[in-house]
PQR file with spaces between the fields and no chain letter, atoms N, CA, C, O and H, PARSE charges and radii, in Angstrom:
ATOM       1  N    MET     1       4.716  -33.975   10.740 -0.4000 1.5000
ATOM       2  CA   MET     1       3.562  -33.343   10.354 -0.0000 2.0000
ATOM       3  C    MET     1       3.936  -32.300   10.659  0.5500 1.7000
ATOM       4  O    MET     1       4.105  -31.866    9.519 -0.5500 1.4000
ATOM       5  N    SER     2       4.336  -31.166   11.558 -0.4000 1.5000
ATOM       6  CA   SER     2       4.871  -29.919   11.165 -0.0000 2.0000
ATOM       7  C    SER     2       5.467  -29.373   10.086  0.5500 1.7000
ATOM       8  O    SER     2       5.282  -28.233    9.660 -0.5500 1.4000
ATOM       9  H    SER     2       4.199  -31.519   12.483  0.4000 1.0000
ATOM      10  N    VAL     3       6.680  -30.772    9.350 -0.4000 1.5000
ATOM      11  CA   VAL     3       7.040  -30.008    8.535 -0.0000 2.0000
ATOM      12  C    VAL     3       6.379  -29.857    6.698  0.5500 1.7000
ATOM      13  O    VAL     3       6.704  -29.194    5.713 -0.5500 1.4000
ATOM      14  H    VAL     3       6.830  -31.697    9.696  0.4000 1.0000
ATOM      15  N    ASN     4       5.690  -30.528    6.904 -0.4000 1.5000
ATOM      16  CA   ASN     4       4.520  -30.846    5.923 -0.0000 2.0000
ATOM      17  C    ASN     4       3.458  -29.789    5.840  0.5500 1.7000
ATOM      18  O    ASN     4       2.863  -29.311    4.875 -0.5500 1.4000
ATOM      19  H    ASN     4       5.426  -31.067    7.704  0.4000 1.0000
ATOM      20  N    GLY     5       3.380  -29.525    7.345 -0.4000 1.5000
ATOM      21  CA   GLY     5       2.656  -28.163    7.409 -0.0000 2.0000
ATOM      22  C    GLY     5       2.847  -26.647    7.328  0.5500 1.7000
ATOM      23  O    GLY     5       2.074  -25.701    7.172 -0.5500 1.4000
ATOM      24  H    GLY     5       3.864  -29.913    8.130  0.4000 1.0000
ATOM      25  N    ASN     6       4.322  -26.786    7.510 -0.4000 1.5000
ATOM      26  CA   ASN     6       5.161  -25.509    7.174 -0.0000 2.0000
ATOM      27  C    ASN     6       5.192  -25.157    5.836  0.5500 1.7000
ATOM      28  O    ASN     6       5.004  -24.003    5.451 -0.5500 1.4000
ATOM      29  H    ASN     6       4.950  -27.554    7.637  0.4000 1.0000
ATOM      30  N    HIS     7       5.503  -26.437    4.847 -0.4000 1.5000
ATOM      31  CA   HIS     7       5.613  -26.199    3.545 -0.0000 2.0000
ATOM      32  C    HIS     7       4.341  -26.008    3.115  0.5500 1.7000
ATOM      33  O    HIS     7       4.324  -25.212    2.177 -0.5500 1.4000
ATOM      34  H    HIS     7       5.655  -27.375    5.160  0.4000 1.0000
ATOM      35  N    ASN     8       3.013  -26.512    3.493 -0.4000 1.5000
ATOM      36  CA   ASN     8       1.748  -26.218    3.036 -0.0000 2.0000
ATOM      37  C    ASN     8       1.550  -24.202    3.334  0.5500 1.7000
ATOM      38  O    ASN     8       1.098  -23.448    2.473 -0.5500 1.4000
ATOM      39  H    ASN     8       3.027  -27.158    4.255  0.4000 1.0000
ATOM      40  N    LYS     9       2.052  -23.726    4.824 -0.4000 1.5000
ATOM      41  CA   LYS     9       1.854  -22.699    5.108 -0.0000 2.0000
ATOM      42  C    LYS     9       2.648  -21.568    4.024  0.5500 1.7000
ATOM      43  O    LYS     9       2.199  -20.468    3.702 -0.5500 1.4000
ATOM      44  H    LYS     9       2.419  -24.339    5.524  0.4000 1.0000
ATOM      45  N    LEU    10       4.003  -22.207    3.556 -0.4000 1.5000
ATOM      46  CA   LEU    10       4.779  -21.411    2.332 -0.0000 2.0000
ATOM      47  C    LEU    10       4.390  -21.856    1.157  0.5500 1.7000
ATOM      48  O    LEU    10       4.780  -21.096    0.270 -0.5500 1.4000
ATOM      49  H    LEU    10       4.368  -23.101    3.819  0.4000 1.0000
ATOM      50  N    LYS    11       3.856  -22.658    0.806 -0.4000 1.5000
ATOM      51  CA   LYS    11       3.246  -22.400   -0.587 -0.0000 2.0000
ATOM      52  C    LYS    11       1.799  -21.199   -1.034  0.5500 1.7000
ATOM      53  O    LYS    11       1.478  -20.487   -1.986 -0.5500 1.4000
ATOM      54  H    LYS    11       3.539  -23.275    1.526  0.4000 1.0000
ATOM      55  N    HIS    12       1.296  -21.546    0.273 -0.4000 1.5000
ATOM      56  CA   HIS    12       0.272  -20.705    0.495 -0.0000 2.0000
ATOM      57  C    HIS    12       0.800  -19.347    0.370  0.5500 1.7000
ATOM      58  O    HIS    12       0.558  -18.703   -0.651 -0.5500 1.4000
ATOM      59  H    HIS    12       1.557  -22.124    1.046  0.4000 1.0000
ATOM      60  N    PHE    13       1.548  -18.823    1.383 -0.4000 1.5000
ATOM      61  CA   PHE    13       2.005  -17.478    1.267 -0.0000 2.0000
ATOM      62  C    PHE    13       2.564  -17.007    0.396  0.5500 1.7000
ATOM      63  O    PHE    13       2.566  -15.781    0.294 -0.5500 1.4000
ATOM      64  H    PHE    13       1.745  -19.346    2.212  0.4000 1.0000
ATOM      65  N    SER    14       3.422  -18.040   -0.802 -0.4000 1.5000
ATOM      66  CA   SER    14       4.096  -17.533   -2.195 -0.0000 2.0000
ATOM      67  C    SER    14       2.535  -17.424   -3.202  0.5500 1.7000
ATOM      68  O    SER    14       2.381  -16.502   -4.002 -0.5500 1.4000
ATOM      69  H    SER    14       3.421  -19.037   -0.719  0.4000 1.0000
ATOM      70  N    PHE    15       1.638  -18.349   -3.021 -0.4000 1.5000
ATOM      71  CA   PHE    15       0.723  -17.979   -3.611 -0.0000 2.0000
ATOM      72  C    PHE    15       0.267  -16.623   -3.675  0.5500 1.7000
ATOM      73  O    PHE    15      -0.042  -15.873   -4.600 -0.5500 1.4000
ATOM      74  H    PHE    15       1.763  -19.098   -2.371  0.4000 1.0000
ATOM      75  N    SER    16       0.332  -16.477   -1.860 -0.4000 1.5000
ATOM      76  CA   SER    16      -0.714  -15.314   -2.001 -0.0000 2.0000
ATOM      77  C    SER    16       0.157  -13.670   -2.191  0.5500 1.7000
ATOM      78  O    SER    16      -0.429  -12.628   -2.486 -0.5500 1.4000
ATOM      79  H    SER    16       0.583  -17.087   -1.108  0.4000 1.0000
ATOM      80  N    VAL    17       1.643  -13.795   -1.940 -0.4000 1.5000
ATOM      81  CA   VAL    17       2.924  -12.676   -2.911 -0.0000 2.0000
ATOM      82  C    VAL    17       2.526  -12.544   -3.863  0.5500 1.7000
ATOM      83  O    VAL    17       2.009  -11.447   -4.073 -0.5500 1.4000
ATOM      84  H    VAL    17       2.119  -14.641   -1.700  0.4000 1.0000
ATOM      85  N    ILE    18       2.528  -13.767   -5.210 -0.4000 1.5000
ATOM      86  CA   ILE    18       2.355  -13.822   -6.460 -0.0000 2.0000
ATOM      87  C    ILE    18       1.090  -13.120   -7.076  0.5500 1.7000
ATOM      88  O    ILE    18       1.120  -12.519   -8.150 -0.5500 1.4000
ATOM      89  H    ILE    18       2.947  -14.658   -5.040  0.4000 1.0000
ATOM      90  N    ALA    19      -0.363  -13.301   -6.046 -0.4000 1.5000
ATOM      91  CA   ALA    19      -1.029  -12.820   -6.495 -0.0000 2.0000
ATOM      92  C    ALA    19      -1.606  -11.726   -6.248  0.5500 1.7000
ATOM      93  O    ALA    19      -2.625  -11.359   -6.834 -0.5500 1.4000
ATOM      94  H    ALA    19      -0.388  -13.790   -5.174  0.4000 1.0000
ATOM      95  N    GLY    20      -0.888  -10.935   -5.151 -0.4000 1.5000
ATOM      96  CA   GLY    20      -0.827   -9.740   -5.145 -0.0000 2.0000
ATOM      97  C    GLY    20      -0.013   -8.871   -5.726  0.5500 1.7000
ATOM      98  O    GLY    20      -0.140   -7.654   -5.589 -0.5500 1.4000
ATOM      99  H    GLY    20      -0.060  -11.233   -4.675  0.4000 1.0000
ATOM     100  N    SER    21       0.909   -9.439   -6.435 -0.4000 1.5000
ATOM     101  CA   SER    21       1.735   -8.536   -7.098 -0.0000 2.0000
ATOM     102  C    SER    21       0.983   -8.253   -8.843  0.5500 1.7000
ATOM     103  O    SER    21       1.035   -7.270   -9.581 -0.5500 1.4000
ATOM     104  H    SER    21       1.012  -10.428   -6.546  0.4000 1.0000
ATOM     105  N    ILE    22       0.446   -9.356   -8.973 -0.4000 1.5000
ATOM     106  CA   ILE    22      -0.239   -9.711  -10.348 -0.0000 2.0000
ATOM     107  C    ILE    22      -1.391   -8.619  -10.082  0.5500 1.7000
ATOM     108  O    ILE    22      -1.680   -7.868  -11.014 -0.5500 1.4000
ATOM     109  H    ILE    22       0.405  -10.154   -8.373  0.4000 1.0000
ATOM     110  N    THR    23      -1.982   -8.512   -8.997 -0.4000 1.5000
ATOM     111  CA   THR    23      -3.475   -8.166   -9.152 -0.0000 2.0000
ATOM     112  C    THR    23      -2.741   -6.676   -9.080  0.5500 1.7000
ATOM     113  O    THR    23      -3.366   -5.888   -9.789 -0.5500 1.4000
ATOM     114  H    THR    23      -1.747   -9.122   -8.240  0.4000 1.0000
ATOM     115  N    GLY    24      -1.579   -6.050   -8.420 -0.4000 1.5000
ATOM     116  CA   GLY    24      -1.180   -4.480   -7.878 -0.0000 2.0000
ATOM     117  C    GLY    24      -0.612   -4.014   -9.509  0.5500 1.7000
ATOM     118  O    GLY    24      -0.880   -2.855   -9.824 -0.5500 1.4000
ATOM     119  H    GLY    24      -1.071   -6.690   -7.844  0.4000 1.0000
ATOM     120  N    ALA    25       0.147   -4.861  -10.537 -0.4000 1.5000
ATOM     121  CA   ALA    25       0.642   -4.651  -11.279 -0.0000 2.0000
ATOM     122  C    ALA    25      -0.761   -4.297  -12.109  0.5500 1.7000
ATOM     123  O    ALA    25      -0.857   -3.169  -12.593 -0.5500 1.4000
ATOM     124  H    ALA    25       0.365   -5.803  -10.282  0.4000 1.0000
ATOM     125  N    VAL    26      -1.868   -5.271  -12.280 -0.4000 1.5000
ATOM     126  CA   VAL    26      -2.741   -5.118  -13.333 -0.0000 2.0000
ATOM     127  C    VAL    26      -3.489   -3.668  -13.108  0.5500 1.7000
ATOM     128  O    VAL    26      -3.748   -2.872  -14.010 -0.5500 1.4000
ATOM     129  H    VAL    26      -1.790   -6.188  -11.887  0.4000 1.0000
ATOM     130  N    GLU    27      -3.815   -3.477  -11.532 -0.4000 1.5000
ATOM     131  CA   GLU    27      -4.383   -2.241  -10.915 -0.0000 2.0000
ATOM     132  C    GLU    27      -3.836   -0.928  -11.588  0.5500 1.7000
ATOM     133  O    GLU    27      -4.484   -0.086  -12.211 -0.5500 1.4000
ATOM     134  H    GLU    27      -3.604   -4.124  -10.799  0.4000 1.0000
ATOM     135  N    CYS    28      -2.474   -0.954  -11.313 -0.4000 1.5000
ATOM     136  CA   CYS    28      -1.487    0.170  -12.152 -0.0000 2.0000
ATOM     137  C    CYS    28      -1.987    0.057  -13.425  0.5500 1.7000
ATOM     138  O    CYS    28      -2.787    0.977  -13.595 -0.5500 1.4000
ATOM     139  H    CYS    28      -1.948   -1.637  -10.807  0.4000 1.0000
ATOM     140  N    LEU    29      -1.903   -0.579  -14.319 -0.4000 1.5000
ATOM     141  CA   LEU    29      -2.317   -0.690  -15.618 -0.0000 2.0000
ATOM     142  C    LEU    29      -3.489    0.060  -16.048  0.5500 1.7000
ATOM     143  O    LEU    29      -3.771    0.672  -17.079 -0.5500 1.4000
ATOM     144  H    LEU    29      -1.253   -1.327  -14.180  0.4000 1.0000
ATOM     145  N    ILE    30      -3.916   -0.107  -15.260 -0.4000 1.5000
ATOM     146  CA   ILE    30      -5.441    0.236  -15.645 -0.0000 2.0000
ATOM     147  C    ILE    30      -5.538    1.715  -15.028  0.5500 1.7000
ATOM     148  O    ILE    30      -5.827    2.738  -15.648 -0.5500 1.4000
ATOM     149  H    ILE    30      -3.687   -0.604  -14.423  0.4000 1.0000
ATOM     150  N    THR    31      -5.271    1.609  -13.842 -0.4000 1.5000
ATOM     151  CA   THR    31      -5.604    3.298  -12.986 -0.0000 2.0000
ATOM     152  C    THR    31      -4.546    4.518  -13.670  0.5500 1.7000
ATOM     153  O    THR    31      -4.846    5.683  -13.928 -0.5500 1.4000
ATOM     154  H    THR    31      -5.036    0.778  -13.338  0.4000 1.0000
ATOM     155  N    TYR    32      -3.308    3.876  -13.850 -0.4000 1.5000
ATOM     156  CA   TYR    32      -2.506    4.825  -13.938 -0.0000 2.0000
ATOM     157  C    TYR    32      -3.107    5.744  -15.789  0.5500 1.7000
ATOM     158  O    TYR    32      -3.640    6.846  -15.661 -0.5500 1.4000
ATOM     159  H    TYR    32      -3.064    2.929  -13.641  0.4000 1.0000
ATOM     160  N    PRO    33      -3.037    5.496  -16.431 -0.5600 1.5000
ATOM     161  CA   PRO    33      -3.882    6.026  -17.338  0.2800 2.0000
ATOM     162  C    PRO    33      -4.905    7.573  -17.257  0.5500 1.7000
ATOM     163  O    PRO    33      -4.882    8.763  -17.570 -0.5500 1.4000
ATOM     164  N    LEU    34      -5.616    6.697  -16.705 -0.4000 1.5000
ATOM     165  CA   LEU    34      -6.498    7.831  -16.258 -0.0000 2.0000
ATOM     166  C    LEU    34      -6.517    9.004  -15.099  0.5500 1.7000
ATOM     167  O    LEU    34      -7.109   10.063  -14.894 -0.5500 1.4000
ATOM     168  H    LEU    34      -5.634    5.730  -16.450  0.4000 1.0000
ATOM     169  N    GLU    35      -5.435    8.116  -14.411 -0.4000 1.5000
ATOM     170  CA   GLU    35      -4.819    9.583  -13.664 -0.0000 2.0000
ATOM     171  C    GLU    35      -3.927   10.431  -14.474  0.5500 1.7000
ATOM     172  O    GLU    35      -4.151   11.628  -14.657 -0.5500 1.4000
ATOM     173  H    GLU    35      -4.955    7.255  -14.578  0.4000 1.0000
ATOM     174  N    TYR    36      -3.100    9.917  -14.867 -0.4000 1.5000
ATOM     175  CA   TYR    36      -2.559   10.794  -15.809 -0.0000 2.0000
ATOM     176  C    TYR    36      -2.867   11.900  -16.552  0.5500 1.7000
ATOM     177  O    TYR    36      -2.255   12.964  -16.647 -0.5500 1.4000
ATOM     178  H    TYR    36      -2.918    8.945  -14.718  0.4000 1.0000
ATOM     179  N    LEU    37      -4.459   11.327  -17.363 -0.4000 1.5000
ATOM     180  CA   LEU    37      -5.389   11.909  -17.905 -0.0000 2.0000
ATOM     181  C    LEU    37      -5.905   13.233  -17.369  0.5500 1.7000
ATOM     182  O    LEU    37      -6.057   14.340  -17.886 -0.5500 1.4000
ATOM     183  H    LEU    37      -4.956   10.462  -17.285  0.4000 1.0000
ATOM     184  N    LYS    38      -6.147   12.683  -16.014 -0.4000 1.5000
ATOM     185  CA   LYS    38      -6.847   13.615  -15.190 -0.0000 2.0000
ATOM     186  C    LYS    38      -6.072   14.679  -14.864  0.5500 1.7000
ATOM     187  O    LYS    38      -6.534   15.804  -15.053 -0.5500 1.4000
ATOM     188  H    LYS    38      -6.024   11.784  -15.594  0.4000 1.0000
ATOM     189  N    THR    39      -4.633   14.504  -14.266 -0.4000 1.5000
ATOM     190  CA   THR    39      -3.948   15.800  -14.083 -0.0000 2.0000
ATOM     191  C    THR    39      -3.519   16.460  -14.965  0.5500 1.7000
ATOM     192  O    THR    39      -3.192   17.622  -14.728 -0.5500 1.4000
ATOM     193  H    THR    39      -4.257   13.590  -14.113  0.4000 1.0000
ATOM     194  N    VAL    40      -3.383   15.885  -16.331 -0.4000 1.5000
ATOM     195  CA   VAL    40      -3.453   16.633  -17.299 -0.0000 2.0000
ATOM     196  C    VAL    40      -4.154   18.016  -17.724  0.5500 1.7000
ATOM     197  O    VAL    40      -3.821   19.161  -18.031 -0.5500 1.4000
ATOM     198  H    VAL    40      -3.649   14.941  -16.524  0.4000 1.0000
ATOM     199  N    MET    41      -5.621   17.047  -17.524 -0.4000 1.5000
ATOM     200  CA   MET    41      -6.747   18.271  -17.633 -0.0000 2.0000
ATOM     201  C    MET    41      -6.658   19.070  -16.580  0.5500 1.7000
ATOM     202  O    MET    41      -6.993   20.248  -16.708 -0.5500 1.4000
ATOM     203  H    MET    41      -5.892   16.117  -17.275  0.4000 1.0000
ATOM     204  N    GLN    42      -6.121   18.506  -15.163 -0.4000 1.5000
ATOM     205  CA   GLN    42      -5.937   19.412  -14.410 -0.0000 2.0000
ATOM     206  C    GLN    42      -5.491   21.002  -14.135  0.5500 1.7000
ATOM     207  O    GLN    42      -5.859   21.977  -13.479 -0.5500 1.4000
ATOM     208  H    GLN    42      -5.849   17.550  -15.059  0.4000 1.0000
ATOM     209  N    LEU    43      -4.104   20.468  -15.395 -0.4000 1.5000
ATOM     210  CA   LEU    43      -2.871   21.211  -15.172 -0.0000 2.0000
ATOM     211  C    LEU    43      -2.864   22.188  -16.509  0.5500 1.7000
ATOM     212  O    LEU    43      -1.998   23.034  -16.732 -0.5500 1.4000
ATOM     213  H    LEU    43      -3.805   19.676  -15.928  0.4000 1.0000
ATOM     214  N    TYR    44      -4.109   21.874  -17.429 -0.4000 1.5000
ATOM     215  CA   TYR    44      -4.300   22.733  -19.104 -0.0000 2.0000
ATOM     216  C    TYR    44      -6.155   22.814  -19.351  0.5500 1.7000
ATOM     217  O    TYR    44      -6.925   22.092  -19.985 -0.5500 1.4000
ATOM     218  H    TYR    44      -4.813   21.187  -17.247  0.4000 1.0000
ATOM     219  N    PRO    45      -6.337   23.911  -18.609 -0.5600 1.5000
ATOM     220  CA   PRO    45      -7.734   23.886  -18.491  0.2800 2.0000
ATOM     221  C    PRO    45      -8.470   23.909  -20.174  0.5500 1.7000
ATOM     222  O    PRO    45      -9.647   23.762  -20.503 -0.5500 1.4000
ATOM     223  N    GLU    46      -7.458   24.112  -20.864 -0.4000 1.5000
ATOM     224  CA   GLU    46      -8.186   24.046  -22.331 -0.0000 2.0000
ATOM     225  C    GLU    46      -8.539   22.527  -22.918  0.5500 1.7000
ATOM     226  O    GLU    46      -9.497   22.174  -23.607 -0.5500 1.4000
ATOM     227  H    GLU    46      -6.502   24.232  -20.596  0.4000 1.0000
ATOM     228  N    LEU    47      -7.553   21.848  -22.459 -0.4000 1.5000
ATOM     229  CA   LEU    47      -7.808   20.451  -22.738 -0.0000 2.0000
ATOM     230  C    LEU    47      -8.990   20.073  -21.714  0.5500 1.7000
ATOM     231  O    LEU    47      -9.912   19.431  -22.216 -0.5500 1.4000
ATOM     232  H    LEU    47      -6.775   22.134  -21.900  0.4000 1.0000
ATOM     233  N    ASN    48      -9.087   20.383  -20.349 -0.4000 1.5000
ATOM     234  CA   ASN    48     -10.259   19.684  -19.560 -0.0000 2.0000
ATOM     235  C    ASN    48     -11.750   20.191  -20.159  0.5500 1.7000
ATOM     236  O    ASN    48     -12.799   19.548  -20.171 -0.5500 1.4000
ATOM     237  H    ASN    48      -8.338   20.905  -19.941  0.4000 1.0000
ATOM     238  N    LYS    49     -11.447   21.825  -20.748 -0.4000 1.5000
ATOM     239  CA   LYS    49     -12.947   21.964  -21.428 -0.0000 2.0000
ATOM     240  C    LYS    49     -13.090   21.384  -22.582  0.5500 1.7000
ATOM     241  O    LYS    49     -13.952   21.863  -23.319 -0.5500 1.4000
ATOM     242  H    LYS    49     -10.594   22.347  -20.737  0.4000 1.0000
ATOM     243  N    LYS    50     -12.206   20.060  -23.130 -0.4000 1.5000
ATOM     244  CA   LYS    50     -12.288   19.722  -24.463 -0.0000 2.0000
ATOM     245  C    LYS    50     -13.024   17.612  -23.644  0.5500 1.7000
ATOM     246  O    LYS    50     -13.736   16.693  -24.048 -0.5500 1.4000
ATOM     247  H    LYS    50     -11.506   19.670  -22.532  0.4000 1.0000
ATOM     248  N    GLY    51     -12.308   17.906  -22.563 -0.4000 1.5000
ATOM     249  CA   GLY    51     -13.201   16.747  -22.565 -0.0000 2.0000
ATOM     250  C    GLY    51     -11.679   15.465  -22.190  0.5500 1.7000
ATOM     251  O    GLY    51     -10.519   15.767  -22.469 -0.5500 1.4000
ATOM     252  H    GLY    51     -11.730   18.653  -22.234  0.4000 1.0000
ATOM     253  N    LEU    52     -12.010   14.319  -21.643 -0.4000 1.5000
ATOM     254  CA   LEU    52     -11.570   13.293  -21.582 -0.0000 2.0000
ATOM     255  C    LEU    52     -10.866   12.273  -22.824  0.5500 1.7000
ATOM     256  O    LEU    52      -9.817   11.639  -22.927 -0.5500 1.4000
ATOM     257  H    LEU    52     -12.952   14.074  -21.416  0.4000 1.0000
ATOM     258  N    HIS    53     -12.371   12.564  -23.896 -0.4000 1.5000
ATOM     259  CA   HIS    53     -11.597   11.569  -24.827 -0.0000 2.0000
ATOM     260  C    HIS    53     -10.715   12.218  -25.746  0.5500 1.7000
ATOM     261  O    HIS    53      -9.893   11.500  -26.316 -0.5500 1.4000
ATOM     262  H    HIS    53     -13.224   13.079  -23.813  0.4000 1.0000
ATOM     263  N    TYR    54     -10.738   13.886  -26.088 -0.4000 1.5000
ATOM     264  CA   TYR    54     -10.128   14.561  -26.655 -0.0000 2.0000
ATOM     265  C    TYR    54      -8.623   14.779  -26.007  0.5500 1.7000
ATOM     266  O    TYR    54      -7.723   15.071  -26.795 -0.5500 1.4000
ATOM     267  H    TYR    54     -11.406   14.469  -25.626  0.4000 1.0000
ATOM     268  N    THR    55      -8.377   14.674  -24.882 -0.4000 1.5000
ATOM     269  CA   THR    55      -7.166   14.309  -23.849 -0.0000 2.0000
ATOM     270  C    THR    55      -6.282   13.288  -24.243  0.5500 1.7000
ATOM     271  O    THR    55      -5.073   13.265  -24.476 -0.5500 1.4000
ATOM     272  H    THR    55      -9.108   14.437  -24.242  0.4000 1.0000
ATOM     273  N    PHE    56      -7.355   12.288  -24.262 -0.4000 1.5000
ATOM     274  CA   PHE    56      -6.413   11.174  -24.605 -0.0000 2.0000
ATOM     275  C    PHE    56      -6.308   10.753  -26.130  0.5500 1.7000
ATOM     276  O    PHE    56      -5.858    9.690  -26.559 -0.5500 1.4000
ATOM     277  H    PHE    56      -8.336   12.307  -24.073  0.4000 1.0000
ATOM     278  N    LYS    57      -6.727   11.620  -26.721 -0.4000 1.5000
ATOM     279  CA   LYS    57      -6.290   11.512  -28.730 -0.0000 2.0000
ATOM     280  C    LYS    57      -5.252   12.483  -28.776  0.5500 1.7000
ATOM     281  O    LYS    57      -4.382   12.358  -29.638 -0.5500 1.4000
ATOM     282  H    LYS    57      -7.093   12.482  -26.372  0.4000 1.0000
ATOM     283  N    ASP    58      -5.207   13.709  -27.741 -0.4000 1.5000
ATOM     284  CA   ASP    58      -4.278   14.578  -28.311 -0.0000 2.0000
ATOM     285  C    ASP    58      -2.795   14.294  -27.423  0.5500 1.7000
ATOM     286  O    ASP    58      -1.691   14.694  -27.792 -0.5500 1.4000
ATOM     287  H    ASP    58      -5.914   13.810  -27.041  0.4000 1.0000
ATOM     288  N    THR    59      -3.065   13.526  -26.202 -0.4000 1.5000
ATOM     289  CA   THR    59      -1.960   12.733  -25.629 -0.0000 2.0000
ATOM     290  C    THR    59      -1.314   11.259  -26.695  0.5500 1.7000
ATOM     291  O    THR    59      -0.118   11.027  -26.875 -0.5500 1.4000
ATOM     292  H    THR    59      -3.962   13.202  -25.902  0.4000 1.0000
ATOM     293  N    TYR    60      -2.054   10.736  -27.063 -0.4000 1.5000
ATOM     294  CA   TYR    60      -1.837    9.970  -28.064 -0.0000 2.0000
ATOM     295  C    TYR    60      -1.030   10.178  -29.323  0.5500 1.7000
ATOM     296  O    TYR    60      -0.074    9.491  -29.682 -0.5500 1.4000
ATOM     297  H    TYR    60      -3.025   10.924  -26.916  0.4000 1.0000
ATOM     298  N    ARG    61      -1.617   11.361  -30.028 -0.4000 1.5000
ATOM     299  CA   ARG    61      -1.460   11.995  -30.932 -0.0000 2.0000
ATOM     300  C    ARG    61       0.329   12.598  -30.982  0.5500 1.7000
ATOM     301  O    ARG    61       1.217   12.277  -31.771 -0.5500 1.4000
ATOM     302  H    ARG    61      -2.394   11.919  -29.736  0.4000 1.0000
ATOM     303  N    LYS    62       0.357   13.282  -30.151 -0.4000 1.5000
ATOM     304  CA   LYS    62       1.822   13.725  -29.392 -0.0000 2.0000
ATOM     305  C    LYS    62       2.731   12.699  -29.161  0.5500 1.7000
ATOM     306  O    LYS    62       3.906   12.601  -29.513 -0.5500 1.4000
ATOM     307  H    LYS    62      -0.365   13.543  -29.510  0.4000 1.0000
ATOM     308  N    PHE    63       1.898   11.820  -28.411 -0.4000 1.5000
ATOM     309  CA   PHE    63       3.549   11.039  -27.590 -0.0000 2.0000
ATOM     310  C    PHE    63       3.045    9.729  -28.135  0.5500 1.7000
ATOM     311  O    PHE    63       3.272    8.903  -27.250 -0.5500 1.4000
ATOM     312  H    PHE    63       0.943   11.900  -28.126  0.4000 1.0000
ATOM     313  N    GLY    64       2.574    9.243  -28.978 -0.4000 1.5000
ATOM     314  CA   GLY    64       2.206    7.557  -29.261 -0.0000 2.0000
ATOM     315  C    GLY    64       1.481    6.909  -28.200  0.5500 1.7000
ATOM     316  O    GLY    64       1.032    7.494  -27.214 -0.5500 1.4000
ATOM     317  H    GLY    64       2.390    9.914  -29.696  0.4000 1.0000
ATOM     318  N    THR    65       1.378    5.594  -28.456 -0.4000 1.5000
ATOM     319  CA   THR    65       0.960    4.380  -27.842 -0.0000 2.0000
ATOM     320  C    THR    65       0.532    4.621  -26.660  0.5500 1.7000
ATOM     321  O    THR    65      -0.624    4.859  -26.310 -0.5500 1.4000
ATOM     322  H    THR    65       1.742    5.119  -29.257  0.4000 1.0000
ATOM     323  N    PHE    66       1.951    4.527  -25.728 -0.4000 1.5000
ATOM     324  CA   PHE    66       2.207    4.511  -24.305 -0.0000 2.0000
ATOM     325  C    PHE    66       2.658    5.808  -23.759  0.5500 1.7000
ATOM     326  O    PHE    66       3.297    6.026  -22.730 -0.5500 1.4000
ATOM     327  H    PHE    66       2.890    4.334  -26.013  0.4000 1.0000
ATOM     328  N    GLY    67       2.103    6.802  -24.837 -0.4000 1.5000
ATOM     329  CA   GLY    67       1.975    8.329  -23.976 -0.0000 2.0000
ATOM     330  C    GLY    67       1.074    8.608  -22.194  0.5500 1.7000
ATOM     331  O    GLY    67       1.232    9.272  -21.170 -0.5500 1.4000
ATOM     332  H    GLY    67       1.584    6.624  -25.673  0.4000 1.0000
ATOM     333  N    VAL    68       0.225    7.697  -22.717 -0.4000 1.5000
ATOM     334  CA   VAL    68      -0.526    8.172  -21.165 -0.0000 2.0000
ATOM     335  C    VAL    68       0.131    7.046  -20.103  0.5500 1.7000
ATOM     336  O    VAL    68      -0.416    7.039  -19.000 -0.5500 1.4000
ATOM     337  H    VAL    68       0.097    7.157  -23.550  0.4000 1.0000
ATOM     338  N    TYR    69       1.141    6.173  -20.278 -0.4000 1.5000
ATOM     339  CA   TYR    69       2.077    5.608  -19.307 -0.0000 2.0000
ATOM     340  C    TYR    69       3.220    6.574  -18.923  0.5500 1.7000
ATOM     341  O    TYR    69       3.985    6.142  -18.060 -0.5500 1.4000
ATOM     342  H    TYR    69       1.585    6.179  -21.174  0.4000 1.0000
ATOM     343  N    ARG    70       3.477    7.859  -19.436 -0.4000 1.5000
ATOM     344  CA   ARG    70       4.698    8.646  -19.340 -0.0000 2.0000
ATOM     345  C    ARG    70       5.069    9.069  -18.048  0.5500 1.7000
ATOM     346  O    ARG    70       4.206    9.751  -17.496 -0.5500 1.4000
ATOM     347  H    ARG    70       2.856    8.210  -20.137  0.4000 1.0000
ATOM     348  N    GLY    71       6.215    8.844  -17.331 -0.4000 1.5000
ATOM     349  CA   GLY    71       6.215    9.292  -15.895 -0.0000 2.0000
ATOM     350  C    GLY    71       6.092    7.773  -14.810  0.5500 1.7000
ATOM     351  O    GLY    71       6.775    7.289  -13.907 -0.5500 1.4000
ATOM     352  H    GLY    71       6.917    8.290  -17.780  0.4000 1.0000
ATOM     353  N    MET    72       5.331    7.561  -15.235 -0.4000 1.5000
ATOM     354  CA   MET    72       5.334    5.799  -14.492 -0.0000 2.0000
ATOM     355  C    MET    72       6.642    5.049  -13.815  0.5500 1.7000
ATOM     356  O    MET    72       6.534    3.909  -13.364 -0.5500 1.4000
ATOM     357  H    MET    72       4.776    7.954  -15.969  0.4000 1.0000
């Protein structure tokens, strides 16, 4: 009985690790671009005055599709 119980605990632990890893990765992929744009806007006041949408378009224009993931 204890061998089967340990197997279930290991299975539950493995599932938790995999689920947490996927959740963390998705969170990074969503949060990082916003943090990047916020930082760019803080460093360059001229972009800050133009807004988030303009800053995103400017980053896209200069660095391409994955420009908001620079430095990740």
